[in-house]
A tleap script that builds the chain and sets N, CA, C and O, in Angstrom:
source leaprc.protein.ff14SB
mol = sequence {
  NMET ASP ASP GLN THR ARG ILE GLU LEU GLU
  ALA ALA ALA PHE ARG ARG LEU ARG ASP HIE
  LEU ALA GLU ARG THR ASP VAL GLN ASN ILE
  ASP MET MET ASN LEU ALA GLY PHE CYS ARG
  ASN CYS LEU SER ARG TRP TYR GLN GLU ALA
  ALA ASN GLU ARG GLY ILE GLU MET SER LYS
  ASP GLU GLY ARG GLU ALA PHE TYR GLY MET
  PRO TYR ALA GLU TRP ARG GLU LYS TYR GLN
  THR GLU ALA SER GLY ALA LYS LYS ALA GLU
  PHE ASP THR ALA PHE ARG GLU ASN VAL THR
  ASP LYS GLN CGLY
}
set mol.1.N position { -156.374 -14.028 -31.370 }
set mol.1.CA position { -155.131 -13.732 -31.738 }
set mol.1.C position { -154.536 -14.848 -32.523 }
set mol.1.O position { -154.511 -15.994 -32.073 }
set mol.2.N position { -153.999 -14.493 -33.832 }
set mol.2.CA position { -153.555 -15.671 -34.783 }
set mol.2.C position { -152.045 -15.641 -34.321 }
set mol.2.O position { -151.525 -14.622 -33.865 }
set mol.3.N position { -151.292 -17.013 -34.498 }
set mol.3.CA position { -149.990 -17.271 -34.420 }
set mol.3.C position { -148.974 -16.500 -34.743 }
set mol.3.O position { -147.913 -16.554 -34.122 }
set mol.4.N position { -149.187 -15.651 -35.802 }
set mol.4.CA position { -148.256 -14.983 -36.612 }
set mol.4.C position { -148.206 -13.572 -35.840 }
set mol.4.O position { -147.169 -12.912 -35.779 }
set mol.5.N position { -149.415 -13.172 -35.258 }
set mol.5.CA position { -149.301 -11.807 -34.728 }
set mol.5.C position { -148.867 -12.110 -33.214 }
set mol.5.O position { -148.291 -11.252 -32.545 }
set mol.6.N position { -149.108 -13.097 -32.827 }
set mol.6.CA position { -148.606 -13.322 -31.392 }
set mol.6.C position { -147.038 -13.355 -31.394 }
set mol.6.O position { -146.458 -12.600 -30.614 }
set mol.7.N position { -146.353 -14.131 -32.168 }
set mol.7.CA position { -145.306 -14.302 -32.629 }
set mol.7.C position { -144.186 -12.713 -32.889 }
set mol.7.O position { -143.037 -12.429 -32.549 }
set mol.8.N position { -145.122 -12.095 -33.549 }
set mol.8.CA position { -144.756 -10.405 -33.908 }
set mol.8.C position { -144.567 -9.943 -32.650 }
set mol.8.O position { -143.433 -9.622 -32.295 }
set mol.9.N position { -145.680 -9.838 -31.769 }
set mol.9.CA position { -145.685 -9.288 -30.579 }
set mol.9.C position { -144.499 -9.711 -29.681 }
set mol.9.O position { -143.768 -8.932 -29.068 }
set mol.10.N position { -144.408 -11.184 -29.695 }
set mol.10.CA position { -143.192 -11.627 -28.653 }
set mol.10.C position { -142.290 -11.184 -29.231 }
set mol.10.O position { -141.686 -10.756 -28.247 }
set mol.11.N position { -141.485 -10.842 -30.307 }
set mol.11.CA position { -140.540 -10.513 -30.790 }
set mol.11.C position { -140.250 -9.111 -30.507 }
set mol.11.O position { -139.102 -8.764 -30.232 }
set mol.12.N position { -141.446 -8.090 -30.568 }
set mol.12.CA position { -141.452 -6.760 -30.404 }
set mol.12.C position { -141.113 -6.507 -29.143 }
set mol.12.O position { -140.472 -5.493 -28.870 }
set mol.13.N position { -141.470 -7.331 -28.269 }
set mol.13.CA position { -141.263 -7.094 -26.600 }
set mol.13.C position { -140.102 -7.562 -26.217 }
set mol.13.O position { -139.560 -7.135 -25.197 }
set mol.14.N position { -139.453 -8.691 -27.131 }
set mol.14.CA position { -137.863 -9.057 -26.854 }
set mol.14.C position { -137.374 -7.976 -27.511 }
set mol.14.O position { -136.904 -7.298 -26.598 }
set mol.15.N position { -137.197 -7.408 -28.504 }
set mol.15.CA position { -136.487 -6.477 -29.031 }
set mol.15.C position { -136.672 -5.318 -27.916 }
set mol.15.O position { -135.611 -4.890 -27.461 }
set mol.16.N position { -137.628 -4.861 -27.509 }
set mol.16.CA position { -137.972 -3.575 -26.536 }
set mol.16.C position { -136.975 -4.013 -25.299 }
set mol.16.O position { -136.201 -3.158 -24.869 }
set mol.17.N position { -136.982 -5.334 -24.717 }
set mol.17.CA position { -136.324 -5.689 -23.410 }
set mol.17.C position { -134.885 -5.344 -23.703 }
set mol.17.O position { -134.279 -4.544 -22.990 }
set mol.18.N position { -134.189 -6.087 -25.008 }
set mol.18.CA position { -133.025 -5.979 -25.461 }
set mol.18.C position { -132.359 -4.684 -25.384 }
set mol.18.O position { -131.318 -4.377 -24.802 }
set mol.19.N position { -133.351 -3.822 -26.251 }
set mol.19.CA position { -132.723 -2.239 -26.084 }
set mol.19.C position { -133.033 -1.559 -24.848 }
set mol.19.O position { -132.739 -0.365 -24.790 }
set mol.20.N position { -133.496 -2.027 -23.999 }
set mol.20.CA position { -133.880 -1.370 -22.669 }
set mol.20.C position { -132.734 -1.876 -21.929 }
set mol.20.O position { -132.323 -1.033 -21.132 }
set mol.21.N position { -132.072 -2.973 -21.921 }
set mol.21.CA position { -130.967 -3.338 -21.290 }
set mol.21.C position { -130.036 -2.863 -21.769 }
set mol.21.O position { -129.106 -2.611 -21.003 }
set mol.22.N position { -129.876 -2.529 -23.251 }
set mol.22.CA position { -128.558 -1.833 -23.730 }
set mol.22.C position { -128.591 -0.315 -23.332 }
set mol.22.O position { -127.651 0.448 -23.555 }
set mol.23.N position { -129.727 0.039 -22.741 }
set mol.23.CA position { -129.531 1.583 -22.476 }
set mol.23.C position { -129.259 1.601 -20.885 }
set mol.23.O position { -128.528 2.496 -20.460 }
set mol.24.N position { -129.784 0.698 -20.012 }
set mol.24.CA position { -129.446 0.743 -18.649 }
set mol.24.C position { -128.051 -0.101 -18.203 }
set mol.24.O position { -127.975 -0.976 -17.341 }
set mol.25.N position { -127.116 0.362 -18.944 }
set mol.25.CA position { -125.795 0.096 -18.608 }
set mol.25.C position { -125.248 -0.043 -17.202 }
set mol.25.O position { -124.305 -0.740 -16.830 }
set mol.26.N position { -126.105 0.839 -16.427 }
set mol.26.CA position { -126.020 0.715 -14.650 }
set mol.26.C position { -126.334 -0.512 -14.254 }
set mol.26.O position { -125.777 -0.970 -13.256 }
set mol.27.N position { -127.436 -1.387 -15.078 }
set mol.27.CA position { -127.559 -2.414 -14.069 }
set mol.27.C position { -126.839 -3.648 -14.494 }
set mol.27.O position { -126.866 -4.144 -15.620 }
set mol.28.N position { -126.220 -4.064 -13.491 }
set mol.28.CA position { -125.201 -5.048 -13.827 }
set mol.28.C position { -125.840 -6.678 -13.992 }
set mol.28.O position { -126.894 -7.035 -13.465 }
set mol.29.N position { -125.263 -7.254 -14.544 }
set mol.29.CA position { -125.809 -8.712 -15.117 }
set mol.29.C position { -125.879 -9.335 -13.486 }
set mol.29.O position { -126.838 -10.064 -13.234 }
set mol.30.N position { -125.143 -9.129 -12.679 }
set mol.30.CA position { -124.948 -10.156 -11.462 }
set mol.30.C position { -126.174 -9.422 -10.559 }
set mol.30.O position { -126.502 -10.069 -9.563 }
set mol.31.N position { -126.724 -8.447 -10.732 }
set mol.31.CA position { -127.770 -7.750 -10.188 }
set mol.31.C position { -128.992 -8.581 -10.535 }
set mol.31.O position { -129.819 -9.237 -9.902 }
set mol.32.N position { -128.772 -8.292 -11.752 }
set mol.32.CA position { -130.152 -9.220 -12.454 }
set mol.32.C position { -130.151 -10.625 -12.237 }
set mol.32.O position { -131.247 -11.041 -11.862 }
set mol.33.N position { -129.221 -11.525 -12.362 }
set mol.33.CA position { -128.994 -12.557 -12.086 }
set mol.33.C position { -129.486 -13.019 -10.571 }
set mol.33.O position { -130.083 -14.082 -10.406 }
set mol.34.N position { -129.233 -12.283 -9.684 }
set mol.34.CA position { -129.231 -12.404 -8.128 }
set mol.34.C position { -130.822 -12.015 -7.579 }
set mol.34.O position { -131.330 -12.535 -6.586 }
set mol.35.N position { -131.336 -11.221 -8.250 }
set mol.35.CA position { -132.822 -10.671 -8.275 }
set mol.35.C position { -133.899 -11.547 -9.041 }
set mol.35.O position { -134.780 -12.078 -8.364 }
set mol.36.N position { -133.878 -11.731 -10.433 }
set mol.36.CA position { -134.490 -12.472 -11.228 }
set mol.36.C position { -133.890 -13.534 -11.931 }
set mol.36.O position { -134.521 -13.934 -12.909 }
set mol.37.N position { -132.912 -14.038 -11.691 }
set mol.37.CA position { -132.569 -15.574 -12.049 }
set mol.37.C position { -132.176 -15.638 -13.668 }
set mol.37.O position { -132.036 -16.686 -14.300 }
set mol.38.N position { -132.045 -14.430 -14.148 }
set mol.38.CA position { -131.412 -14.387 -15.306 }
set mol.38.C position { -130.932 -13.201 -15.684 }
set mol.38.O position { -131.303 -12.156 -15.149 }
set mol.39.N position { -129.927 -13.258 -16.792 }
set mol.39.CA position { -129.275 -11.765 -17.025 }
set mol.39.C position { -129.450 -11.703 -18.540 }
set mol.39.O position { -130.192 -12.454 -19.173 }
set mol.40.N position { -128.639 -10.661 -19.097 }
set mol.40.CA position { -128.241 -10.583 -20.478 }
set mol.40.C position { -127.693 -11.692 -21.322 }
set mol.40.O position { -127.961 -11.884 -22.508 }
set mol.41.N position { -126.583 -12.671 -20.274 }
set mol.41.CA position { -126.087 -13.379 -20.856 }
set mol.41.C position { -127.192 -14.665 -20.942 }
set mol.41.O position { -127.279 -15.334 -21.972 }
set mol.42.N position { -127.740 -14.844 -20.157 }
set mol.42.CA position { -129.319 -15.865 -20.394 }
set mol.42.C position { -129.607 -15.420 -21.530 }
set mol.42.O position { -129.510 -16.226 -22.455 }
set mol.43.N position { -129.991 -14.200 -21.804 }
set mol.43.CA position { -130.896 -13.859 -22.933 }
set mol.43.C position { -130.318 -14.213 -24.377 }
set mol.43.O position { -130.951 -14.780 -25.267 }
set mol.44.N position { -128.935 -13.754 -24.445 }
set mol.44.CA position { -128.031 -14.229 -25.652 }
set mol.44.C position { -128.033 -15.359 -25.637 }
set mol.44.O position { -128.149 -15.920 -26.727 }
set mol.45.N position { -127.919 -16.101 -24.534 }
set mol.45.CA position { -127.862 -17.917 -25.127 }
set mol.45.C position { -129.014 -18.293 -25.393 }
set mol.45.O position { -129.077 -18.983 -26.410 }
set mol.46.N position { -130.150 -18.070 -24.766 }
set mol.46.CA position { -131.390 -18.434 -25.380 }
set mol.46.C position { -131.688 -18.111 -26.804 }
set mol.46.O position { -132.366 -18.702 -27.645 }
set mol.47.N position { -130.979 -16.988 -26.842 }
set mol.47.CA position { -131.049 -16.256 -28.497 }
set mol.47.C position { -130.159 -17.356 -29.385 }
set mol.47.O position { -130.483 -17.705 -30.520 }
set mol.48.N position { -129.124 -17.784 -28.757 }
set mol.48.CA position { -128.302 -18.667 -29.553 }
set mol.48.C position { -128.755 -19.966 -29.645 }
set mol.48.O position { -128.595 -20.658 -30.650 }
set mol.49.N position { -129.256 -20.288 -28.742 }
set mol.49.CA position { -129.935 -21.816 -28.208 }
set mol.49.C position { -131.048 -22.201 -29.464 }
set mol.49.O position { -131.042 -23.267 -30.080 }
set mol.50.N position { -132.037 -21.023 -29.695 }
set mol.50.CA position { -133.170 -20.729 -30.698 }
set mol.50.C position { -132.592 -20.981 -31.940 }
set mol.50.O position { -133.083 -21.916 -32.571 }
set mol.51.N position { -131.498 -20.259 -32.532 }
set mol.51.CA position { -131.052 -20.313 -33.552 }
set mol.51.C position { -130.559 -21.826 -33.721 }
set mol.51.O position { -131.234 -22.604 -34.394 }
set mol.52.N position { -129.342 -22.242 -33.084 }
set mol.52.CA position { -129.001 -23.786 -33.299 }
set mol.52.C position { -130.149 -24.542 -33.166 }
set mol.52.O position { -129.993 -25.539 -33.871 }
set mol.53.N position { -131.137 -24.567 -32.661 }
set mol.53.CA position { -132.532 -25.361 -32.930 }
set mol.53.C position { -132.887 -25.504 -34.087 }
set mol.53.O position { -133.192 -26.604 -34.548 }
set mol.54.N position { -132.907 -24.320 -34.807 }
set mol.54.CA position { -133.316 -24.125 -36.132 }
set mol.54.C position { -132.426 -24.400 -37.045 }
set mol.54.O position { -132.710 -24.189 -38.224 }
set mol.55.N position { -131.242 -24.896 -36.705 }
set mol.55.CA position { -130.367 -25.156 -37.913 }
set mol.55.C position { -129.473 -24.141 -38.170 }
set mol.55.O position { -128.610 -24.285 -39.036 }
set mol.56.N position { -129.589 -22.983 -37.429 }
set mol.56.CA position { -128.327 -21.557 -37.725 }
set mol.56.C position { -127.407 -21.657 -36.930 }
set mol.56.O position { -127.418 -21.251 -35.768 }
set mol.57.N position { -126.599 -22.166 -37.445 }
set mol.57.CA position { -125.024 -22.065 -36.740 }
set mol.57.C position { -124.548 -20.764 -36.133 }
set mol.57.O position { -124.178 -19.819 -36.830 }
set mol.58.N position { -124.568 -20.744 -34.756 }
set mol.58.CA position { -124.323 -19.527 -33.853 }
set mol.58.C position { -123.834 -19.810 -32.599 }
set mol.58.O position { -124.369 -20.460 -31.702 }
set mol.59.N position { -122.485 -19.116 -32.631 }
set mol.59.CA position { -121.364 -19.660 -31.548 }
set mol.59.C position { -122.053 -18.664 -30.061 }
set mol.59.O position { -122.880 -17.753 -30.100 }
set mol.60.N position { -121.571 -19.071 -29.237 }
set mol.60.CA position { -121.826 -18.348 -27.810 }
set mol.60.C position { -121.349 -16.737 -28.100 }
set mol.60.O position { -122.066 -15.785 -27.791 }
set mol.61.N position { -120.151 -16.611 -28.682 }
set mol.61.CA position { -119.746 -15.106 -28.821 }
set mol.61.C position { -120.852 -14.471 -29.857 }
set mol.61.O position { -121.309 -13.334 -29.737 }
set mol.62.N position { -121.161 -15.286 -30.768 }
set mol.62.CA position { -122.280 -14.671 -31.870 }
set mol.62.C position { -123.387 -14.206 -31.550 }
set mol.62.O position { -123.953 -13.228 -32.039 }
set mol.63.N position { -123.869 -15.145 -30.405 }
set mol.63.CA position { -125.161 -14.773 -29.817 }
set mol.63.C position { -125.097 -13.854 -28.724 }
set mol.63.O position { -126.124 -13.272 -28.374 }
set mol.64.N position { -123.940 -13.645 -28.111 }
set mol.64.CA position { -123.745 -12.538 -27.274 }
set mol.64.C position { -123.581 -11.142 -27.980 }
set mol.64.O position { -123.994 -10.095 -27.482 }
set mol.65.N position { -122.989 -11.225 -29.091 }
set mol.65.CA position { -122.791 -10.045 -29.665 }
set mol.65.C position { -124.124 -9.404 -30.303 }
set mol.65.O position { -124.577 -8.261 -30.249 }
set mol.66.N position { -124.540 -10.481 -30.875 }
set mol.66.CA position { -126.199 -10.151 -31.382 }
set mol.66.C position { -127.404 -9.488 -30.427 }
set mol.66.O position { -128.325 -8.753 -30.785 }
set mol.67.N position { -127.076 -10.014 -29.046 }
set mol.67.CA position { -127.669 -9.712 -28.089 }
set mol.67.C position { -127.262 -7.836 -27.209 }
set mol.67.O position { -128.006 -6.999 -26.697 }
set mol.68.N position { -125.877 -7.887 -27.412 }
set mol.68.CA position { -125.062 -6.851 -26.589 }
set mol.68.C position { -125.178 -5.714 -27.595 }
set mol.68.O position { -125.225 -4.553 -27.187 }
set mol.69.N position { -125.234 -6.052 -29.116 }
set mol.69.CA position { -124.855 -5.147 -30.145 }
set mol.69.C position { -123.155 -4.582 -30.213 }
set mol.69.O position { -122.800 -3.505 -30.692 }
set mol.70.N position { -122.250 -5.636 -29.593 }
set mol.70.CA position { -121.118 -5.243 -29.410 }
set mol.70.C position { -120.394 -6.742 -28.874 }
set mol.70.O position { -120.992 -7.549 -28.163 }
set mol.71.N position { -119.068 -6.908 -29.346 }
set mol.71.CA position { -118.443 -8.051 -28.688 }
set mol.71.C position { -119.071 -7.900 -26.954 }
set mol.71.O position { -119.686 -6.999 -26.384 }
set mol.72.N position { -118.677 -8.964 -26.601 }
set mol.72.CA position { -118.852 -9.226 -24.855 }
set mol.72.C position { -117.786 -8.465 -24.480 }
set mol.72.O position { -117.902 -7.358 -23.954 }
set mol.73.N position { -116.913 -8.919 -24.688 }
set mol.73.CA position { -115.396 -8.301 -24.087 }
set mol.73.C position { -115.478 -6.545 -24.156 }
set mol.73.O position { -114.981 -5.903 -23.230 }
set mol.74.N position { -115.963 -6.028 -25.005 }
set mol.74.CA position { -116.025 -4.920 -25.335 }
set mol.74.C position { -117.150 -4.125 -24.169 }
set mol.74.O position { -116.949 -3.019 -23.667 }
set mol.75.N position { -118.219 -4.914 -23.942 }
set mol.75.CA position { -119.409 -4.393 -23.418 }
set mol.75.C position { -118.852 -4.315 -22.121 }
set mol.75.O position { -118.944 -3.272 -21.475 }
set mol.76.N position { -118.155 -5.545 -21.578 }
set mol.76.CA position { -117.597 -5.780 -19.846 }
set mol.76.C position { -116.499 -4.854 -19.758 }
set mol.76.O position { -116.260 -4.463 -18.616 }
set mol.77.N position { -115.622 -4.315 -20.874 }
set mol.77.CA position { -114.833 -3.478 -20.677 }
set mol.77.C position { -115.366 -1.845 -20.411 }
set mol.77.O position { -114.946 -1.077 -19.546 }
set mol.78.N position { -116.249 -1.628 -21.274 }
set mol.78.CA position { -117.163 -0.347 -21.066 }
set mol.78.C position { -118.046 -0.084 -19.644 }
set mol.78.O position { -118.095 0.884 -18.885 }
set mol.79.N position { -118.613 -1.195 -19.641 }
set mol.79.CA position { -119.824 -0.944 -18.727 }
set mol.79.C position { -119.574 -2.166 -17.153 }
set mol.79.O position { -119.953 -1.744 -16.060 }
set mol.80.N position { -119.101 -3.224 -17.222 }
set mol.80.CA position { -119.302 -4.131 -16.035 }
set mol.80.C position { -118.410 -3.479 -14.908 }
set mol.80.O position { -117.316 -3.016 -15.232 }
set mol.81.N position { -118.856 -3.420 -13.532 }
set mol.81.CA position { -118.260 -3.127 -12.449 }
set mol.81.C position { -117.869 -4.361 -11.860 }
set mol.81.O position { -118.259 -5.463 -12.246 }
set mol.82.N position { -116.919 -4.105 -10.710 }
set mol.82.CA position { -116.591 -5.143 -9.619 }
set mol.82.C position { -117.269 -5.417 -9.174 }
set mol.82.O position { -117.882 -4.423 -8.784 }
set mol.83.N position { -117.919 -6.657 -8.737 }
set mol.83.CA position { -118.971 -7.057 -7.851 }
set mol.83.C position { -118.160 -7.549 -6.442 }
set mol.83.O position { -117.018 -8.007 -6.405 }
set mol.84.N position { -119.156 -7.305 -5.190 }
set mol.84.CA position { -118.643 -7.288 -3.992 }
set mol.84.C position { -118.427 -9.013 -3.826 }
set mol.84.O position { -118.638 -9.716 -4.813 }
set mol.85.N position { -118.040 -9.571 -2.656 }
set mol.85.CA position { -117.840 -10.864 -2.529 }
set mol.85.C position { -119.278 -11.610 -2.153 }
set mol.85.O position { -119.631 -12.717 -2.558 }
set mol.86.N position { -120.053 -10.675 -1.230 }
set mol.86.CA position { -121.373 -10.935 -1.164 }
set mol.86.C position { -122.434 -11.333 -2.689 }
set mol.86.O position { -123.125 -12.296 -3.023 }
set mol.87.N position { -122.101 -10.085 -3.263 }
set mol.87.CA position { -122.805 -10.574 -4.768 }
set mol.87.C position { -122.455 -11.275 -5.327 }
set mol.87.O position { -123.201 -11.760 -6.177 }
set mol.88.N position { -121.043 -11.774 -5.177 }
set mol.88.CA position { -120.436 -13.302 -6.004 }
set mol.88.C position { -120.987 -14.295 -5.548 }
set mol.88.O position { -121.339 -15.189 -6.318 }
set mol.89.N position { -121.229 -14.402 -3.999 }
set mol.89.CA position { -121.633 -15.738 -3.602 }
set mol.89.C position { -123.174 -16.039 -3.864 }
set mol.89.O position { -123.647 -17.138 -4.155 }
set mol.90.N position { -123.946 -14.695 -3.683 }
set mol.90.CA position { -125.152 -14.605 -4.260 }
set mol.90.C position { -125.400 -15.321 -5.616 }
set mol.90.O position { -126.275 -16.151 -5.861 }
set mol.91.N position { -124.471 -14.839 -6.423 }
set mol.91.CA position { -124.223 -15.014 -7.800 }
set mol.91.C position { -124.444 -16.560 -7.996 }
set mol.91.O position { -125.322 -17.102 -8.667 }
set mol.92.N position { -123.379 -17.179 -7.205 }
set mol.92.CA position { -123.109 -18.689 -7.261 }
set mol.92.C position { -124.323 -19.510 -7.119 }
set mol.92.O position { -124.516 -20.451 -7.889 }
set mol.93.N position { -125.157 -19.213 -6.179 }
set mol.93.CA position { -126.321 -19.528 -5.725 }
set mol.93.C position { -127.455 -19.616 -6.927 }
set mol.93.O position { -127.939 -20.643 -7.404 }
set mol.94.N position { -127.721 -18.327 -7.257 }
set mol.94.CA position { -128.619 -17.961 -8.063 }
set mol.94.C position { -128.346 -18.817 -9.559 }
set mol.94.O position { -129.228 -19.451 -10.139 }
set mol.95.N position { -127.040 -18.689 -9.992 }
set mol.95.CA position { -126.522 -19.761 -11.140 }
set mol.95.C position { -127.007 -20.986 -11.363 }
set mol.95.O position { -127.601 -21.568 -12.271 }
set mol.96.N position { -126.354 -21.361 -9.670 }
set mol.96.CA position { -126.574 -22.914 -9.542 }
set mol.96.C position { -128.257 -23.263 -9.904 }
set mol.96.O position { -128.645 -24.064 -10.754 }
set mol.97.N position { -128.936 -22.590 -9.185 }
set mol.97.CA position { -130.424 -22.867 -9.087 }
set mol.97.C position { -131.069 -22.456 -10.473 }
set mol.97.O position { -132.007 -23.125 -10.908 }
set mol.98.N position { -130.482 -21.141 -11.317 }
set mol.98.CA position { -131.411 -20.946 -12.470 }
set mol.98.C position { -130.767 -21.084 -13.733 }
set mol.98.O position { -131.474 -20.871 -14.718 }
set mol.99.N position { -129.461 -21.424 -13.931 }
set mol.99.CA position { -128.875 -21.979 -14.849 }
set mol.99.C position { -128.387 -23.330 -15.123 }
set mol.99.O position { -128.718 -24.048 -16.067 }
set mol.100.N position { -127.339 -23.659 -13.936 }
set mol.100.CA position { -126.891 -25.105 -14.041 }
set mol.100.C position { -128.195 -26.369 -13.655 }
set mol.100.O position { -128.361 -27.415 -14.281 }
set mol.101.N position { -128.860 -25.974 -12.665 }
set mol.101.CA position { -129.950 -26.991 -12.733 }
set mol.101.C position { -131.039 -27.158 -13.772 }
set mol.101.O position { -131.774 -28.145 -13.808 }
set mol.102.N position { -131.112 -26.010 -14.722 }
set mol.102.CA position { -132.049 -26.237 -15.640 }
set mol.102.C position { -131.294 -26.704 -17.129 }
set mol.102.O position { -131.960 -26.832 -18.156 }
set mol.103.N position { -129.817 -26.934 -17.083 }
set mol.103.CA position { -129.193 -27.478 -18.309 }
set mol.103.C position { -129.275 -28.775 -18.332 }
set mol.103.O position { -129.172 -29.451 -19.355 }
set mol.104.N position { -129.533 -29.358 -16.802 }
set mol.104.CA position { -129.271 -30.586 -16.635 }
set mol.104.C position { -128.505 -31.573 -17.029 }
set mol.104.O position { -128.633 -32.691 -16.529 }
savepdb mol mol.pdb
quit
């Protein structure tokens, strides 16, 4: 497989994941982070970082809007539910292990 085809397939898989997560509003970011070590916010940050690495100015909010398809505040208002204390504690550990330590 040539590099261009691989890149196109990877991009298609990313778009499908983004669209799938847009449809699955019942799946909360905190649950994704606790189970998988990443969430929609991570994906939007990786998108933003990739743009910035290529000289494309993109803010955190712009990256989130590109991924969520709407401003993040609007998505949170529509779909985010309150997490239990136990889930929040689990999140703190998952965030520290998967995000904070990786940004180093």
